[in-house]
N, CA, C and O atoms as a Tinker XYZ file with bonds, in Angstrom:
   364  protein
     1  N    108.363000   99.521000   98.094000    73     2
     2  CA   108.059000  100.886000   97.611000    64     1     3
     3  C    107.878000  101.843000   98.708000    63     2     4     5
     4  O    107.245000  101.500000   99.707000    81     3
     5  N    108.392000  103.033000   98.598000    73     3     6
     6  CA   108.279000  104.010000   99.580000    64     5     7
     7  C    106.966000  104.837000   99.318000    63     6     8     9
     8  O    106.930000  105.766000   98.511000    81     7
     9  N    105.867000  104.413000  100.083000    73     7    10
    10  CA   104.554000  104.976000   99.899000    64     9    11
    11  C    104.483000  106.401000  100.235000    63    10    12    13
    12  O    103.637000  107.115000   99.697000    81    11
    13  N    105.361000  106.885000  101.134000    73    11    14
    14  CA   105.308000  108.342000  101.342000    64    13    15
    15  C    105.697000  109.131000  100.208000    63    14    16    17
    16  O    105.067000  110.160000   99.967000    81    15
    17  N    106.758000  108.741000   99.405000    73    15    18
    18  CA   107.155000  109.444000   98.345000    64    17    19
    19  C    106.183000  109.270000   97.148000    63    18    20    21
    20  O    106.007000  110.221000   96.387000    81    19
    21  N    105.554000  108.103000   96.958000    73    19    22
    22  CA   104.579000  107.881000   95.935000    64    21    23
    23  C    103.340000  108.781000   96.282000    63    22    24    25
    24  O    102.859000  109.491000   95.399000    81    23
    25  N    102.878000  108.769000   97.396000    73    23    26
    26  CA   101.721000  109.604000   97.691000    64    25    27
    27  C    102.027000  111.063000   97.607000    63    26    28    29
    28  O    101.208000  111.817000   97.081000    81    27
    29  N    103.094000  111.487000   98.067000    73    27    30
    30  CA   103.440000  113.025000   97.941000    64    29    31
    31  C    103.546000  113.424000   96.536000    63    30    32    33
    32  O    103.105000  114.508000   96.153000    81    31
    33  N    104.160000  112.523000   95.699000    73    31    34
    34  CA   104.362000  112.788000   94.253000    64    33    35
    35  C    102.954000  112.904000   93.686000    63    34    36    37
    36  O    102.640000  113.883000   93.008000    81    35
    37  N    102.108000  111.925000   93.952000    73    35    38
    38  CA   100.795000  111.908000   93.413000    64    37    39
    39  C    100.045000  113.230000   93.743000    63    38    40    41
    40  O     99.488000  113.917000   92.886000    81    39
    41  N    100.083000  113.512000   95.048000    73    39    42
    42  CA    99.476000  114.864000   95.382000    64    41    43
    43  C     99.945000  116.014000   94.803000    63    42    44    45
    44  O     99.161000  116.887000   94.431000    81    43
    45  N    101.271000  116.129000   94.669000    73    43    46
    46  CA   101.815000  117.334000   94.027000    64    45    47
    47  C    101.489000  117.399000   92.536000    63    46    48    49
    48  O    101.114000  118.452000   92.021000    81    47
    49  N    101.629000  116.310000   91.876000    73    47    50
    50  CA   101.378000  116.289000   90.343000    64    49    51
    51  C     99.821000  116.506000   90.148000    63    50    52    53
    52  O     99.409000  117.298000   89.300000    81    51
    53  N     98.983000  115.790000   90.948000    73    51    54
    54  CA    97.532000  115.943000   90.714000    64    53    55
    55  C     97.177000  117.455000   90.932000    63    54    56    57
    56  O     96.514000  118.017000   90.061000    81    55
    57  N     97.551000  118.095000   91.965000    73    55    58
    58  CA    97.124000  119.435000   92.165000    64    57    59
    59  C     97.793000  120.453000   91.221000    63    58    60    61
    60  O     97.241000  121.518000   90.947000    81    59
    61  N     98.990000  120.099000   90.733000    73    59    62
    62  CA    99.696000  121.001000   89.713000    64    61    63
    63  C     99.050000  120.932000   88.461000    63    62    64    65
    64  O     98.993000  121.906000   87.711000    81    63
    65  N     98.509000  119.718000   88.169000    73    63    66
    66  CA    97.894000  119.550000   86.775000    64    65    67
    67  C     96.353000  120.001000   86.735000    63    66    68    69
    68  O     95.790000  120.141000   85.649000    81    67
    69  N     95.744000  120.204000   87.850000    73    67    70
    70  CA    94.404000  120.579000   87.840000    64    69    71
    71  C     94.212000  122.034000   87.085000    63    70    72    73
    72  O     94.796000  123.056000   87.446000    81    71
    73  N     93.360000  121.958000   86.056000    73    71    74
    74  CA    93.003000  123.258000   85.351000    64    73    75
    75  C     94.127000  123.649000   84.351000    63    74    76    77
    76  O     94.007000  124.696000   83.714000    81    75
    77  N     95.146000  122.901000   84.197000    73    75    78
    78  CA    96.244000  123.299000   83.198000    64    77    79
    79  C     95.689000  123.009000   81.721000    63    78    80    81
    80  O     94.622000  122.440000   81.494000    81    79
    81  N     96.543000  123.471000   80.792000    73    79    82
    82  CA    96.181000  123.362000   79.393000    64    81    83
    83  C     95.905000  121.968000   78.884000    63    82    84    85
    84  O     95.113000  121.717000   77.976000    81    83
    85  N     96.695000  120.998000   79.607000    73    83    86
    86  CA    96.451000  119.594000   79.150000    64    85    87
    87  C     95.102000  119.013000   79.624000    63    86    88    89
    88  O     94.464000  118.242000   78.907000    81    87
    89  N     94.684000  119.395000   80.837000    73    87    90
    90  CA    93.299000  119.049000   81.202000    64    89    91
    91  C     92.205000  119.658000   80.410000    63    90    92    93
    92  O     91.199000  119.042000   80.058000    81    91
    93  N     92.476000  121.005000   80.126000    73    91    94
    94  CA    91.360000  121.594000   79.277000    64    93    95
    95  C     91.294000  121.051000   77.815000    63    94    96    97
    96  O     90.219000  120.971000   77.222000    81    95
    97  N     92.448000  120.692000   77.271000    73    95    98
    98  CA    92.502000  120.079000   75.977000    64    97    99
    99  C     91.795000  118.698000   76.054000    63    98   100   101
   100  O     91.031000  118.335000   75.160000    81    99
   101  N     92.065000  117.949000   77.129000    73    99   102
   102  CA    91.496000  116.592000   77.178000    64   101   103
   103  C     89.944000  116.840000   77.309000    63   102   104   105
   104  O     89.191000  116.187000   76.586000    81   103
   105  N     89.439000  117.754000   78.201000    73   103   106
   106  CA    88.098000  118.027000   78.325000    64   105   107
   107  C     87.398000  118.336000   76.982000    63   106   108   109
   108  O     86.312000  117.867000   76.641000    81   107
   109  N     88.198000  119.225000   76.234000    73   107   110
   110  CA    87.624000  119.581000   74.876000    64   109   111
   111  C     87.534000  118.353000   74.001000    63   110   112   113
   112  O     86.501000  118.155000   73.361000    81   111
   113  N     88.588000  117.490000   73.933000    73   111   114
   114  CA    88.522000  116.395000   73.059000    64   113   115
   115  C     87.424000  115.348000   73.586000    63   114   116   117
   116  O     86.750000  114.697000   72.788000    81   115
   117  N     87.303000  115.242000   74.805000    73   115   118
   118  CA    86.155000  114.375000   75.362000    64   117   119
   119  C     84.806000  114.902000   75.067000    63   118   120   121
   120  O     83.910000  114.068000   74.936000    81   119
   121  N     84.511000  116.193000   74.939000    73   119   122
   122  CA    83.322000  116.789000   74.553000    64   121   123
   123  C     83.082000  116.532000   73.016000    63   122   124   125
   124  O     81.945000  116.396000   72.564000    81   123
   125  N     84.089000  116.482000   72.328000    73   123   126
   126  CA    83.849000  116.239000   70.825000    64   125   127
   127  C     83.835000  114.683000   70.401000    63   126   128   129
   128  O     83.498000  114.270000   69.291000    81   127
   129  N     84.231000  113.956000   71.407000    73   127   130
   130  CA    84.239000  112.464000   71.180000    64   129   131
   131  C     82.849000  111.956000   71.232000    63   130   132   133
   132  O     82.101000  112.214000   72.175000    81   131
   133  N     82.480000  111.179000   70.139000    73   131   134
   134  CA    81.061000  110.564000   70.224000    64   133   135
   135  C     81.129000  109.161000   69.658000    63   134   136   137
   136  O     81.729000  109.016000   68.592000    81   135
   137  N     80.619000  108.182000   70.210000    73   135   138
   138  CA    79.884000  108.089000   71.409000    64   137   139
   139  C     80.558000  107.849000   72.658000    63   138   140   141
   140  O     79.993000  108.035000   73.736000    81   139
   141  N     81.828000  107.414000   72.547000    73   139   142
   142  CA    82.610000  107.005000   73.859000    64   141   143
   143  C     83.823000  107.900000   74.065000    63   142   144   145
   144  O     84.526000  108.287000   73.132000    81   143
   145  N     84.017000  108.191000   75.281000    73   143   146
   146  CA    85.133000  109.092000   75.721000    64   145   147
   147  C     86.352000  108.207000   76.028000    63   146   148   149
   148  O     87.458000  108.717000   76.210000    81   147
   149  N     86.149000  106.886000   76.086000    73   147   150
   150  CA    87.338000  105.946000   76.541000    64   149   151
   151  C     88.639000  106.177000   75.601000    63   150   152   153
   152  O     89.762000  106.208000   76.103000    81   151
   153  N     88.446000  106.321000   74.355000    73   151   154
   154  CA    89.692000  106.567000   73.468000    64   153   155
   155  C     90.403000  107.755000   73.973000    63   154   156   157
   156  O     91.629000  107.741000   74.082000    81   155
   157  N     89.686000  108.789000   74.288000    73   155   158
   158  CA    90.338000  110.097000   74.699000    64   157   159
   159  C     91.020000  109.838000   76.194000    63   158   160   161
   160  O     92.092000  110.360000   76.499000    81   159
   161  N     90.361000  109.074000   76.982000    73   159   162
   162  CA    90.874000  108.763000   78.273000    64   161   163
   163  C     92.213000  107.926000   78.127000    63   162   164   165
   164  O     93.207000  108.274000   78.764000    81   163
   165  N     92.240000  106.841000   77.302000    73   163   166
   166  CA    93.451000  106.066000   77.148000    64   165   167
   167  C     94.587000  106.831000   76.438000    63   166   168   169
   168  O     95.770000  106.702000   76.755000    81   167
   169  N     94.124000  107.666000   75.418000    73   167   170
   170  CA    95.262000  108.426000   74.790000    64   169   171
   171  C     95.834000  109.357000   75.693000    63   170   172   173
   172  O     97.060000  109.461000   75.721000    81   171
   173  N     95.027000  110.143000   76.538000    73   171   174
   174  CA    95.532000  111.103000   77.456000    64   173   175
   175  C     96.380000  110.362000   78.633000    63   174   176   177
   176  O     97.476000  110.803000   78.978000    81   175
   177  N     95.858000  109.325000   79.162000    73   175   178
   178  CA    96.590000  108.595000   80.174000    64   177   179
   179  C     97.928000  107.971000   79.593000    63   178   180   181
   180  O     98.969000  108.030000   80.248000    81   179
   181  N     97.873000  107.414000   78.436000    73   179   182
   182  CA    99.225000  107.049000   77.877000    64   181   183
   183  C    100.153000  108.040000   77.686000    63   182   184   185
   184  O    101.311000  107.814000   78.040000    81   183
   185  N     99.823000  109.259000   77.118000    73   183   186
   186  CA   100.655000  110.309000   77.012000    64   185   187
   187  C    101.184000  110.895000   78.245000    63   186   188   189
   188  O    102.389000  111.145000   78.284000    81   187
   189  N    100.479000  111.134000   79.210000    73   187   190
   190  CA   100.876000  111.549000   80.458000    64   189   191
   191  C    101.837000  110.526000   81.182000    63   190   192   193
   192  O    102.775000  110.950000   81.858000    81   191
   193  N    101.604000  109.227000   81.038000    73   191   194
   194  CA   102.372000  108.229000   81.721000    64   193   195
   195  C    103.762000  108.229000   81.010000    63   194   196   197
   196  O    104.790000  108.135000   81.681000    81   195
   197  N    103.790000  108.337000   79.608000    73   195   198
   198  CA   105.041000  108.404000   78.850000    64   197   199
   199  C    105.874000  109.597000   79.264000    63   198   200   201
   200  O    107.087000  109.523000   79.457000    81   199
   201  N    105.138000  110.731000   79.393000    73   199   202
   202  CA   105.770000  112.032000   79.761000    64   201   203
   203  C    106.434000  111.921000   81.135000    63   202   204   205
   204  O    107.545000  112.412000   81.331000    81   203
   205  N    105.727000  111.254000   82.118000    73   203   206
   206  CA   106.244000  111.160000   83.452000    64   205   207
   207  C    107.467000  110.164000   83.439000    63   206   208   209
   208  O    108.458000  110.389000   84.133000    81   207
   209  N    107.368000  109.092000   82.652000    73   207   210
   210  CA   108.467000  108.164000   82.541000    64   209   211
   211  C    109.755000  108.827000   81.977000    63   210   212   213
   212  O    110.872000  108.623000   82.452000    81   211
   213  N    109.498000  109.637000   80.923000    73   211   214
   214  CA   110.626000  110.271000   80.515000    64   213   215
   215  C    111.323000  111.328000   81.490000    63   214   216   217
   216  O    112.540000  111.510000   81.486000    81   215
   217  N    110.519000  111.942000   82.244000    73   215   218
   218  CA   110.898000  112.883000   83.297000    64   217   219
   219  C    111.673000  112.164000   84.348000    63   218   220   221
   220  O    112.690000  112.681000   84.809000    81   219
   221  N    111.235000  110.961000   84.765000    73   219   222
   222  CA   111.895000  110.121000   85.793000    64   221   223
   223  C    113.224000  109.616000   85.224000    63   222   224   225
   224  O    114.252000  109.672000   85.899000    81   223
   225  N    113.202000  109.145000   84.034000    73   223   226
   226  CA   114.473000  108.451000   83.356000    64   225   227
   227  C    115.445000  109.568000   83.263000    63   226   228   229
   228  O    116.539000  109.374000   83.792000    81   227
   229  N    115.209000  110.797000   82.632000    73   227   230
   230  CA   116.051000  111.770000   82.417000    64   229   231
   231  C    116.493000  112.372000   83.752000    63   230   232   233
   232  O    117.677000  112.664000   83.924000    81   231
   233  N    115.579000  112.562000   84.693000    73   231   234
   234  CA   116.002000  113.092000   85.953000    64   233   235
   235  C    116.891000  112.319000   86.698000    63   234   236   237
   236  O    117.773000  112.846000   87.376000    81   235
   237  N    116.720000  111.025000   86.626000    73   235   238
   238  CA   117.597000  110.045000   87.215000    64   237   239
   239  C    119.042000  110.090000   86.580000    63   238   240   241
   240  O    120.075000  110.005000   87.244000    81   239
   241  N    118.985000  110.232000   85.223000    73   239   242
   242  CA   120.307000  110.241000   84.506000    64   241   243
   243  C    121.089000  111.483000   84.701000    63   242   244   245
   244  O    122.320000  111.457000   84.698000    81   243
   245  N    120.432000  112.529000   84.865000    73   243   246
   246  CA   121.070000  113.806000   85.077000    64   245   247
   247  C    121.598000  113.883000   86.497000    63   246   248   249
   248  O    122.702000  114.393000   86.685000    81   247
   249  N    120.919000  113.433000   87.461000    73   247   250
   250  CA   121.414000  113.415000   88.906000    64   249   251
   251  C    122.657000  112.400000   89.099000    63   250   252   253
   252  O    123.423000  112.537000   90.054000    81   251
   253  N    122.813000  111.400000   88.167000    73   251   254
   254  CA   123.962000  110.516000   88.194000    64   253   255
   255  C    125.172000  111.257000   87.653000    63   254   256   257
   256  O    126.296000  110.942000   88.042000    81   255
   257  N    124.969000  112.313000   86.695000    73   255   258
   258  CA   126.076000  112.957000   86.129000    64   257   259
   259  C    126.406000  114.241000   86.788000    63   258   260   261
   260  O    127.583000  114.593000   86.866000    81   259
   261  N    125.473000  114.943000   87.254000    73   259   262
   262  CA   125.653000  116.297000   87.856000    64   261   263
   263  C    125.254000  116.236000   89.330000    63   262   264   265
   264  O    124.224000  115.694000   89.731000    81   263
   265  N    126.104000  116.804000   90.051000    73   263   266
   266  CA   125.873000  116.906000   91.549000    64   265   267
   267  C    124.648000  117.542000   91.850000    63   266   268   269
   268  O    124.282000  118.394000   91.040000    81   267
   269  N    123.858000  117.301000   92.930000    73   267   270
   270  CA   122.609000  117.872000   93.292000    64   269   271
   271  C    122.739000  119.333000   93.495000    63   270   272   273
   272  O    121.857000  120.076000   93.064000    81   271
   273  N    123.898000  119.857000   94.194000    73   271   274
   274  CA   123.935000  121.304000   94.478000    64   273   275
   275  C    124.056000  122.083000   93.250000    63   274   276   277
   276  O    123.589000  123.221000   93.190000    81   275
   277  N    124.697000  121.496000   92.199000    73   275   278
   278  CA   124.668000  122.259000   90.898000    64   277   279
   279  C    123.364000  122.293000   90.175000    63   278   280   281
   280  O    123.060000  123.253000   89.466000    81   279
   281  N    122.586000  121.254000   90.344000    73   279   282
   282  CA   121.356000  121.178000   89.811000    64   281   283
   283  C    120.406000  122.254000   90.481000    63   282   284   285
   284  O    119.721000  123.025000   89.809000    81   283
   285  N    120.427000  122.238000   91.840000    73   283   286
   286  CA   119.706000  123.210000   92.569000    64   285   287
   287  C    120.063000  124.672000   92.194000    63   286   288   289
   288  O    119.161000  125.489000   92.009000    81   287
   289  N    121.296000  124.991000   92.086000    73   287   290
   290  CA   121.831000  126.232000   91.731000    64   289   291
   291  C    121.326000  126.660000   90.379000    63   290   292   293
   292  O    120.843000  127.770000   90.155000    81   291
   293  N    121.484000  125.618000   89.424000    73   291   294
   294  CA   121.008000  126.010000   87.987000    64   293   295
   295  C    119.563000  126.216000   87.903000    63   294   296   297
   296  O    119.090000  127.092000   87.179000    81   295
   297  N    118.772000  125.359000   88.694000    73   295   298
   298  CA   117.395000  125.600000   88.625000    64   297   299
   299  C    116.943000  126.972000   89.227000    63   298   300   301
   300  O    115.989000  127.606000   88.777000    81   299
   301  N    117.678000  127.358000   90.240000    73   299   302
   302  CA   117.415000  128.745000   90.845000    64   301   303
   303  C    117.662000  129.830000   90.054000    63   302   304   305
   304  O    116.888000  130.783000   89.965000    81   303
   305  N    118.858000  129.721000   89.387000    73   303   306
   306  CA   119.227000  130.770000   88.335000    64   305   307
   307  C    118.215000  130.789000   87.199000    63   306   308   309
   308  O    117.772000  131.870000   86.811000    81   307
   309  N    117.837000  129.665000   86.660000    73   307   310
   310  CA   116.917000  129.698000   85.622000    64   309   311
   311  C    115.453000  130.207000   85.920000    63   310   312   313
   312  O    114.790000  130.790000   85.062000    81   311
   313  N    115.025000  129.963000   87.112000    73   311   314
   314  CA   113.767000  130.483000   87.585000    64   313   315
   315  C    113.885000  132.056000   87.788000    63   314   316   317
   316  O    112.968000  132.767000   87.378000    81   315
   317  N    114.916000  132.575000   88.366000    73   315   318
   318  CA   115.111000  134.032000   88.507000    64   317   319
   319  C    115.196000  134.578000   87.075000    63   318   320   321
   320  O    114.553000  135.583000   86.772000    81   319
   321  N    116.003000  133.917000   86.153000    73   319   322
   322  CA   116.176000  134.551000   84.816000    64   321   323
   323  C    114.703000  134.601000   84.128000    63   322   324   325
   324  O    114.287000  135.622000   83.581000    81   323
   325  N    114.040000  133.525000   84.202000    73   323   326
   326  CA   112.717000  133.506000   83.603000    64   325   327
   327  C    111.767000  134.533000   84.235000    63   326   328   329
   328  O    111.021000  135.211000   83.529000    81   327
   329  N    111.800000  134.643000   85.573000    73   327   330
   330  CA   111.049000  135.678000   86.210000    64   329   331
   331  C    111.286000  137.074000   85.667000    63   330   332   333
   332  O    110.355000  137.831000   85.394000    81   331
   333  N    112.578000  137.389000   85.520000    73   331   334
   334  CA   113.043000  138.702000   85.049000    64   333   335
   335  C    112.561000  138.967000   83.721000    63   334   336   337
   336  O    112.046000  140.044000   83.421000    81   335
   337  N    112.736000  137.889000   82.813000    73   335   338
   338  CA   112.314000  138.010000   81.469000    64   337   339
   339  C    110.736000  138.285000   81.278000    63   338   340   341
   340  O    110.281000  139.091000   80.466000    81   339
   341  N    110.023000  137.535000   82.101000    73   339   342
   342  CA   108.555000  137.619000   82.180000    64   341   343
   343  C    108.151000  139.088000   82.685000    63   342   344   345
   344  O    107.277000  139.739000   82.114000    81   343
   345  N    108.811000  139.524000   83.726000    73   343   346
   346  CA   108.517000  140.874000   84.195000    64   345   347
   347  C    108.744000  141.981000   83.090000    63   346   348   349
   348  O    107.964000  142.906000   82.865000    81   347
   349  N    109.905000  141.745000   82.454000    73   347   350
   350  CA   110.259000  142.711000   81.320000    64   349   351
   351  C    109.511000  142.544000   80.147000    63   350   352   353
   352  O    109.646000  143.361000   79.236000    81   351
   353  N    108.667000  141.507000   80.033000    73   351   354
   354  CA   107.844000  141.262000   78.865000    64   353   355
   355  C    108.743000  140.750000   77.629000    63   354   356   357
   356  O    108.357000  140.905000   76.470000    81   355
   357  N    109.797000  140.217000   77.906000    73   355   358
   358  CA   110.599000  139.641000   76.811000    64   357   359
   359  C    110.539000  138.237000   76.578000    63   358   360   361
   360  O    111.297000  137.693000   75.775000    81   359
   361  N    109.561000  137.533000   77.328000    73   359   362
   362  CA   109.399000  136.049000   77.182000    64   361   363
   363  C    107.900000  135.650000   77.207000    63   362   364
   364  O    107.574000  134.468000   77.099000    81   363
């Protein structure tokens, strides 16, 4: 296993997810869970694991079908388009 890739992925995802709506929803569910918060933990951890697995599987499949330069260009165009739509208040 490439530990550099694993640790950098962990760090990026961990800090990107801090304070997002998923974490806030999980905290709300845990606050409402009585007496044990473990079902909330296992449910949230399973959902995030499955979501990450789908991202990895589909990301790998897409990169096998579409060359990386086209993916980078498409992602760049999509981010610019979304930025323009957000600035104009249309999204």
